[in-house]
VOPAGU-2260 file (C-alpha; in pm, 1 decimal, decimal comma):
REM VOPAGU-2260
SITE   aa  ch    i         X         Y         Z
SITE  MET   A    0    -345,8   -1749,4    2483,3
SITE  PRO   A    1     -43,4   -1517,5    2512,4
SITE  PHE   A    2     150,2   -1437,3    2198,5
SITE  ASP   A    3     419,9   -1171,5    2192,9
SITE  PHE   A    4     447,2    -982,3    1865,5
SITE  SER   A    5     725,9    -756,0    1991,4
SITE  VAL   A    6     975,7    -970,3    1802,1
SITE  TYR   A    7     820,4    -852,7    1474,2
SITE  ARG   A    8     818,7    -490,8    1587,4
SITE  LEU   A    9    1182,1    -516,2    1694,4
SITE  TRP   A   10    1277,2    -678,5    1365,6
SITE  GLY   A   11    1093,5    -405,4    1180,4
SITE  ARG   A   12    1278,7    -128,9    1364,9
SITE  ASN   A   13    1626,6    -273,8    1353,1
SITE  THR   A   14    1647,8    -460,6    1024,7
SITE  VAL   A   15    1433,2    -284,2     768,5
SITE  ARG   A   16    1561,2      49,7     649,0
SITE  SER   A   17    1239,9     194,4     509,5
SITE  ALA   A   18     975,0     340,2     739,4
SITE  LEU   A   19     707,4     219,4     499,3
SITE  VAL   A   20     841,4    -136,5     512,9
SITE  ARG   A   21     834,2    -122,1     892,4
SITE  ARG   A   22     469,9     -17,7     870,4
SITE  THR   A   23     408,1    -318,1     645,2
SITE  VAL   A   24     557,3    -546,0     910,4
SITE  LEU   A   25     342,1    -395,1    1184,2
SITE  THR   A   26      24,8    -415,1     977,5
SITE  ALA   A   27      84,8    -778,8     887,3
SITE  SER   A   28     156,8    -850,4    1253,8
SITE  ALA   A   29    -168,7    -684,3    1355,3
SITE  VAL   A   30    -359,8    -901,8    1109,3
SITE  SER   A   31    -195,8   -1214,2    1249,9
SITE  LEU   A   32    -273,4   -1105,9    1605,6
SITE  THR   A   33    -640,7   -1056,3    1519,9
SITE  LEU   A   34    -662,0   -1394,6    1351,7
SITE  LEU   A   35    -477,2   -1563,7    1635,5
SITE  ALA   A   36    -723,1   -1420,0    1885,2
SITE  THR   A   37    -999,7   -1576,0    1678,8
SITE  ALA   A   38    -816,1   -1906,5    1662,1
SITE  CYS   A   39    -773,5   -1913,5    2038,9
SITE  GLY   A   40   -1128,8   -1806,7    2111,3
SITE  SER   A   41   -1470,4   -1906,3    1988,6
SITE  ASP   A   42   -1552,2   -2016,9    1636,0
SITE  LYS   A   43   -1831,7   -1762,3    1607,2
SITE  ALA   A   44   -1832,3   -1607,1    1263,0
SITE  SER   A   45   -1723,5   -1245,5    1254,3
SITE  ASP   A   46   -1978,4    -977,8    1180,7
SITE  THR   A   47   -1902,3    -846,0     834,8
SITE  LYS   A   48   -2173,8    -583,5     830,4
SITE  THR   A   49   -2047,8    -239,2     745,2
SITE  ASP   A   50   -2189,3     102,1     688,6
SITE  GLY   A   51   -2343,4     169,0     349,5
SITE  LYS   A   52   -2112,0     257,8      67,6
SITE  ALA   A   53   -2058,2     619,7     -19,6
SITE  SER   A   54   -2237,5     745,5    -325,4
SITE  ALA   A   55   -2042,5     759,4    -649,5
SITE  PRO   A   56   -1819,2    1067,5    -682,1
SITE  ALA   A   57   -1926,9    1355,0    -901,4
SITE  ALA   A   58   -1774,0    1400,0   -1243,3
SITE  PRO   A   59   -1418,8    1536,9   -1225,7
SITE  ALA   A   60   -1400,6    1914,5   -1196,6
SITE  ALA   A   61   -1116,9    2164,5   -1216,4
SITE  LYS   A   62   -1104,8    2198,0    -837,8
SITE  GLY   A   63    -929,3    1916,5    -652,7
SITE  LYS   A   64   -1086,4    1714,6    -372,5
SITE  THR   A   65   -1003,3    1768,9      -6,4
SITE  ALA   A   66    -892,8    1497,0     235,3
SITE  ALA   A   67   -1246,7    1488,9     374,1
SITE  GLU   A   68   -1385,1    1432,1      25,7
SITE  LEU   A   69   -1130,8    1158,8     -49,5
SITE  ALA   A   70   -1190,1     964,7     273,2
SITE  PRO   A   71   -1519,2     799,9     164,1
SITE  LEU   A   72   -1362,3     712,7    -171,0
SITE  LEU   A   73   -1098,5     488,0     -13,9
SITE  VAL   A   74   -1163,8     117,0     -52,1
SITE  THR   A   75   -1319,3     -41,9     259,3
SITE  GLN   A   76   -1338,6    -387,5     412,8
SITE  ALA   A   77   -1679,0    -434,7     247,9
SITE  ASP   A   78   -1529,7    -350,9     -92,0
SITE  LEU   A   79   -1232,8    -585,2     -45,8
SITE  PRO   A   80   -1322,8    -871,7     192,9
SITE  THR   A   81   -1014,5   -1071,6      89,4
SITE  HIS   A   82    -786,7    -819,1     260,7
SITE  LYS   A   83    -744,0    -663,3     603,6
SITE  ILE   A   84    -755,6    -285,1     577,1
SITE  GLU   A   85    -596,7     -40,9     820,8
SITE  PRO   A   86    -613,7     341,2     804,6
SITE  VAL   A   87    -288,8     536,3     786,9
SITE  GLU   A   88    -286,6     878,9     947,2
SITE  GLU   A   89     -90,7    1174,1     812,1
SITE  GLU   A   90     145,2    1182,4    1110,1
SITE  LYS   A   91     248,4     821,6    1040,7
SITE  THR   A   92     398,3     920,9     704,7
SITE  ALA   A   93     710,4    1116,6     619,1
SITE  ALA   A   94     822,4    1324,5     322,5
SITE  VAL   A   95    1086,5    1165,5     101,4
SITE  ASP   A   96    1359,5    1284,8    -129,5
SITE  SER   A   97    1584,7    1127,1    -389,6
SITE  ASP   A   98    1942,7    1169,5    -499,4
SITE  LYS   A   99    1805,1    1222,5    -851,1
SITE  ALA   A  100    1546,4    1497,1    -890,3
SITE  GLU   A  101    1371,6    1320,5   -1177,1
SITE  CYS   A  102    1321,5    1011,0    -959,0
SITE  LYS   A  103    1165,7    1182,9    -658,2
SITE  VAL   A  104     814,7    1118,8    -789,6
SITE  LEU   A  105     882,8     742,3    -784,9
SITE  ALA   A  106    1005,1     766,6    -426,3
SITE  GLN   A  107     686,8     954,4    -338,3
SITE  ALA   A  108     472,9     688,6    -506,4
SITE  GLN   A  109     639,1     422,5    -289,9
SITE  SER   A  110     605,2     624,0      30,9
SITE  MET   A  111     234,3     715,4      42,6
SITE  GLN   A  112     307,4    1074,7     -53,7
SITE  PRO   A  113     122,5    1295,6    -305,7
SITE  LEU   A  114     310,4    1318,5    -634,2
SITE  ALA   A  115     284,8    1698,8    -655,8
SITE  PRO   A  116     127,3    1978,7    -447,3
SITE  SER   A  117    -221,4    1840,3    -380,7
SITE  THR   A  118    -555,8    1955,2    -243,4
SITE  GLY   A  119    -606,8    1644,3     -30,8
SITE  VAL   A  120    -467,7    1299,1      50,9
SITE  GLY   A  121    -615,7     975,3     190,1
SITE  ARG   A  122    -425,2     658,4     283,4
SITE  ILE   A  123    -478,5     297,6     387,9
SITE  MET   A  124    -268,2     -18,2     418,3
SITE  THR   A  125    -404,9    -354,3     306,5
SITE  VAL   A  126    -280,2    -705,7     377,1
SITE  GLU   A  127    -406,0   -1006,4     186,0
SITE  LEU   A  128    -579,9   -1239,5     429,6
SITE  PRO   A  129    -425,4   -1587,4     453,1
SITE  LYS   A  130    -622,0   -1896,6     360,2
SITE  PRO   A  131    -836,9   -1987,7     662,5
SITE  ALA   A  132    -798,0   -2315,7     845,7
SITE  ALA   A  133   -1030,6   -2595,5     741,8
SITE  GLU   A  134   -1356,8   -2644,2     927,8
SITE  GLY   A  135   -1296,4   -2843,6    1243,2
SITE  ALA   A  136    -923,8   -2760,5    1247,2
SITE  SER   A  137    -733,7   -2776,0    1574,1
SITE  VAL   A  138    -616,4   -2465,7    1758,7
SITE  ASP   A  139    -260,9   -2529,9    1637,9
SITE  GLU   A  140    -380,5   -2552,6    1278,3
SITE  LYS   A  141    -577,0   -2230,8    1319,1
SITE  MET   A  142    -268,8   -2059,7    1462,6
SITE  GLU   A  143     -58,6   -2177,1    1170,6
SITE  ALA   A  144    -316,9   -2042,3     925,6
SITE  ALA   A  145    -331,3   -1710,1    1111,4
SITE  MET   A  146      46,3   -1671,8    1095,7
SITE  GLY   A  147      13,0   -1684,0     718,6
SITE  ALA   A  148     -58,4   -1310,1     728,5
SITE  LEU   A  149     312,0   -1252,8     786,5
SITE  LYS   A  150     372,2   -1416,4     448,0
SITE  SER   A  151     102,4   -1217,9     269,4
SITE  THR   A  152     147,1    -928,2      29,2
SITE  ALA   A  153      87,1    -586,7     181,5
SITE  THR   A  154     -27,0    -299,2     -38,5
SITE  SER   A  155     -41,5      69,1      43,9
SITE  VAL   A  156    -315,8     273,4    -121,6
SITE  THR   A  157    -285,2     650,8    -150,0
SITE  LEU   A  158    -546,2     879,3    -302,6
SITE  SER   A  159    -437,5    1232,5    -387,7
SITE  SER   A  160    -625,7    1504,8    -573,4
SITE  TYR   A  161    -509,8    1810,2    -765,5
SITE  ASP   A  162    -643,9    2135,4    -904,3
SITE  GLY   A  163    -668,7    2191,8   -1278,4
SITE  LYS   A  164    -447,9    1956,2   -1477,5
SITE  GLY   A  165    -232,8    1875,4   -1176,5
SITE  ALA   A  166    -325,4    1506,8   -1176,7
SITE  GLU   A  167    -248,2    1472,2   -1547,0
SITE  ASP   A  168      86,0    1647,2   -1507,4
SITE  ALA   A  169     183,8    1438,6   -1203,9
SITE  PHE   A  170      87,9    1119,1   -1384,6
SITE  ALA   A  171     298,7    1220,1   -1683,9
SITE  SER   A  172     596,9    1278,3   -1454,1
SITE  VAL   A  173     568,6     920,1   -1326,5
SITE  LYS   A  174     572,1     779,1   -1679,4
SITE  THR   A  175     878,5     986,9   -1762,3
SITE  ALA   A  176    1056,3     884,0   -1441,9
SITE  VAL   A  177    1005,7     510,6   -1498,7
SITE  THR   A  178    1223,4     539,8   -1808,7
SITE  ALA   A  179    1466,2     800,0   -1674,1
SITE  CYS   A  180    1528,6     610,4   -1349,3
SITE  ALA   A  181    1576,5     260,4   -1491,0
SITE  GLY   A  182    1931,7     258,8   -1357,6
SITE  GLY   A  183    1814,0     314,8   -1001,2
SITE  PHE   A  184    1808,3     589,7    -742,0
SITE  ALA   A  185    1829,1     639,9    -366,0
SITE  VAL   A  186    1546,2     735,1    -131,1
SITE  THR   A  187    1593,7     933,2     188,5
SITE  GLN   A  188    1352,0    1016,1     469,7
SITE  LYS   A  189    1416,9    1242,3     764,5
SITE  GLY   A  190    1605,7    1046,8    1027,3
SITE  GLU   A  191    1649,5     745,9     797,7
SITE  GLN   A  192    1944,3     598,2     613,4
SITE  SER   A  193    1948,8     631,7     237,3
SITE  THR   A  194    1776,1     332,7      75,2
SITE  PRO   A  195    1896,1     220,4    -270,5
SITE  ILE   A  196    1625,8     135,0    -524,8
SITE  GLY   A  197    1730,4     -43,0    -844,1
SITE  ASN   A  198    1605,6    -233,5   -1146,8
SITE  VAL   A  199    1318,5       4,0   -1224,4
SITE  THR   A  200    1122,5    -173,1   -1497,1
SITE  SER   A  201     798,2     -76,0   -1669,4
SITE  GLU   A  202     506,1    -317,8   -1625,5
SITE  PRO   A  203     169,8    -332,7   -1805,9
SITE  ALA   A  204    -116,0    -159,1   -1623,9
SITE  THR   A  205    -464,5     -78,1   -1752,0
SITE  SER   A  206    -718,3     100,5   -1533,2
SITE  GLY   A  207    -905,0     427,6   -1485,0
SITE  ASP   A  208    -846,3     705,9   -1736,1
SITE  GLU   A  209    -479,8     608,4   -1762,6
SITE  ALA   A  210    -242,7     387,0   -1565,9
SITE  VAL   A  211     127,5     312,2   -1535,9
SITE  GLY   A  212     299,8      27,5   -1354,5
SITE  PHE   A  213     658,9     -52,1   -1266,6
SITE  SER   A  214     861,5    -289,7   -1055,0
SITE  SER   A  215    1177,1    -207,0    -862,5
SITE  VAL   A  216    1412,9    -370,7    -616,5
SITE  MET   A  217    1478,7    -232,0    -268,9
SITE  ASP   A  218    1812,5    -290,9     -98,5
SITE  MET   A  219    1704,3    -363,6     259,3
SITE  GLY   A  220    2055,5    -409,4     394,6
SITE  ASP   A  221    2232,5    -720,3     524,5
SITE  GLY   A  222    2225,3    -864,1     173,8
SITE  GLN   A  223    1846,1    -859,7     157,8
SITE  LYS   A  224    1674,3    -734,7    -154,9
SITE  LYS   A  225    1302,2    -726,0    -223,1
SITE  LYS   A  226    1111,4    -674,3    -544,9
SITE  MET   A  227     827,3    -423,1    -521,7
SITE  HIS   A  228     541,7    -335,8    -753,8
SITE  THR   A  229     393,7      11,3    -795,3
SITE  VAL   A  230      85,9     115,4    -993,1
SITE  VAL   A  231     -40,4     470,7   -1044,9
SITE  VAL   A  232    -392,1     520,2   -1182,4
SITE  ARG   A  233    -550,8     851,0   -1278,9
SITE  LYS   A  234    -926,4     889,0   -1251,7
SITE  GLY   A  235   -1023,1    1246,8   -1332,6
SITE  ASN   A  236    -836,7    1475,2   -1092,4
SITE  VAL   A  237    -756,5    1192,3    -848,4
SITE  LEU   A  238    -444,7     975,0    -853,0
SITE  ALA   A  239    -460,2     633,3    -687,9
SITE  THR   A  240    -113,7     504,2    -604,2
SITE  PHE   A  241     -51,3     141,3    -505,3
SITE  TRP   A  242     272,0      -1,0    -364,6
SITE  ALA   A  243     298,0    -377,3    -300,5
SITE  LEU   A  244     559,5    -576,3    -108,6
SITE  ASN   A  245     583,5    -928,3      31,3
SITE  LEU   A  246     852,1    -960,3     297,7
SITE  ALA   A  247     847,0   -1340,2     295,9
SITE  GLY   A  248     837,6   -1411,2     -76,1
SITE  ASP   A  249     762,3   -1277,0    -419,7
SITE  SER   A  250     496,4   -1012,1    -469,5
SITE  GLU   A  251     289,0    -932,9    -775,4
SITE  GLN   A  252      97,2    -633,1    -898,7
SITE  PRO   A  253    -190,3    -588,8    -649,7
SITE  LYS   A  254    -461,7    -633,8    -913,3
SITE  ALA   A  255    -744,3    -711,7    -669,4
SITE  VAL   A  256    -668,6    -399,3    -466,8
SITE  VAL   A  257    -632,8    -181,9    -777,0
SITE  ASP   A  258    -959,2    -307,9    -926,2
SITE  ALA   A  259   -1155,4    -256,6    -603,7
SITE  GLN   A  260   -1016,7      92,9    -545,6
SITE  VAL   A  261   -1068,7     215,9    -900,6
SITE  LYS   A  262   -1422,9      78,2    -896,2
SITE  LYS   A  263   -1482,7     279,6    -578,5
SITE  LEU   A  264   -1369,9     595,0    -758,2
SITE  GLY   A  265   -1651,8     545,0   -1008,1
């Protein structure tokens, strides 16, 4: 059954000002495409077997982890079966800046970037899977259920590690910035328009060794504004940064994703 998702890709390129938001659109589209293929094909249950989980990480040391060491610590499909997980490669990300130096760390947290010079970074995107169609549903009903992915919350997960007290210092800078940047700031990426971020508000967050959460509102242009939720968790010398957005409705703190990822960190 043919289904052209180019309309979503075009919308993502031309309407949304943030490269990360465009990636959210594409990831949600990919989830819908996968589910639609299932809806239009057989009803055979998917094989959910995965490789064995990585062993628990060693106790935090002064030396930061490399990208290769962080990779097996990223949450997987087996760890979070309620979400579709896609890897994000380094070349798919871009450095960001802010019009206010003290707010740059918040821009980095929302753009899958390390929050200070790091020893390694790992990244994934997750999309909450829509409620499946009922048993015995028609093809049209299955298609409608599959399209629900475009209305699901997408969450980016970034692991970054630091030498010495780098993780503690970077975490502290986020806490300071949440207060200092309450009035808003602007984010810029190479080749992108400046994107205004406003209404930065602290939110409760409890996880890992220490955690901080905040919400903010992105001006997406054409009168569109979207509320986002960001959580930063420190576990030893690793920072886990989560950024959640729902393009079709309201988003919430990505608690399920945070819990699964922090559990994976040990």
